[in-house]
C-alpha positions as CSV (number, residue, x, y, z in Angstrom):
1,X,-6.9,-7.9,-11.3
2,X,-3.3,-6.9,-12.2
3,X,-2.9,-10.0,-14.4
4,X,-6.1,-9.1,-16.2
5,X,-5.2,-5.5,-16.8
6,X,-1.5,-5.9,-17.7
7,X,-1.4,-9.3,-19.4
8,X,-5.0,-9.9,-20.3
9,X,-5.1,-13.2,-18.3
10,X,-8.5,-14.2,-16.9
11,X,-8.1,-16.1,-13.6
12,X,-10.4,-19.1,-13.7
13,X,-10.6,-20.3,-10.1
14,X,-8.8,-20.2,-6.8
15,X,-6.5,-23.0,-7.8
16,X,-5.3,-21.2,-10.9
17,X,-1.5,-21.6,-11.4
18,X,-1.1,-17.8,-11.7
19,X,-2.4,-17.6,-8.1
20,X,-0.9,-20.7,-6.5
21,X,2.7,-20.1,-7.8
22,X,3.1,-16.7,-6.1
23,X,1.7,-18.2,-2.9
24,X,4.4,-20.9,-2.9
25,X,7.0,-18.3,-3.5
26,X,5.8,-16.2,-0.5
27,X,5.8,-19.3,1.7
28,X,9.4,-20.0,0.6
29,X,10.4,-16.4,1.2
30,X,8.9,-16.6,4.7
31,X,10.8,-19.9,5.4
32,X,14.1,-18.5,4.1
33,X,13.6,-15.4,6.2
34,X,13.7,-17.3,9.5
35,X,17.0,-16.4,11.2
36,X,19.4,-19.4,11.4
37,X,17.0,-21.6,9.4
38,X,19.9,-22.9,7.3
39,X,23.5,-23.8,8.2
40,X,24.8,-21.2,5.7
41,X,23.5,-18.5,8.1
42,X,26.1,-19.7,10.6
43,X,28.8,-20.7,8.1
44,X,28.8,-18.5,5.0
45,X,31.4,-20.7,3.3
46,X,28.8,-23.4,2.8
47,X,27.4,-21.5,-0.2
48,X,30.4,-22.7,-2.1
49,X,30.0,-26.4,-1.2
50,X,28.4,-28.6,-3.9
51,X,24.8,-29.4,-3.3
52,X,25.4,-33.2,-3.0
53,X,27.4,-32.7,0.2
54,X,25.5,-33.5,3.4
55,X,24.3,-30.4,5.0
56,X,24.0,-28.4,1.8
57,X,20.4,-29.3,1.1
58,X,19.6,-25.6,1.4
59,X,21.1,-25.2,-2.1
60,X,18.5,-27.5,-3.6
61,X,15.7,-25.7,-1.8
62,X,17.1,-22.4,-3.0
63,X,17.1,-23.7,-6.6
64,X,13.5,-24.8,-6.3
65,X,12.5,-21.4,-5.1
66,X,14.5,-19.8,-7.9
67,X,12.6,-21.8,-10.5
68,X,9.3,-20.7,-8.9
69,X,10.3,-17.1,-9.1
70,X,11.3,-17.5,-12.7
71,X,7.9,-19.0,-13.4
72,X,6.2,-16.0,-11.8
73,X,8.1,-13.7,-14.0
74,X,8.1,-15.6,-17.2
75,X,4.7,-17.3,-17.5
76,X,2.6,-14.2,-18.0
77,X,5.0,-12.8,-20.5
78,X,5.1,-16.1,-22.4
79,X,1.3,-16.2,-22.3
80,X,1.1,-12.8,-24.0
81,X,3.7,-13.9,-26.6
82,X,1.6,-17.0,-27.4
83,X,-1.6,-14.8,-27.7
84,X,0.2,-12.4,-30.1
85,X,1.4,-15.3,-32.3
86,X,-2.0,-17.0,-32.5
């Protein structure tokens, strides 16, 4: 409803990317919120370790979630821009 009112996006079906992407982000948020899920919770200095180091896989996961959040923010805006241009 919000996407329709604010951005003019009509949701087609339940597997619409505008609905599935936020669901993935919420699942990631729930996973990241589990206490001591990642080693960086115990050892904060790990956030400065390169992502290729064994045990720093949390950085790749965080980057994946960051891209999903950017998609949630940017895709509706880009849709509106495309509609204005065409």
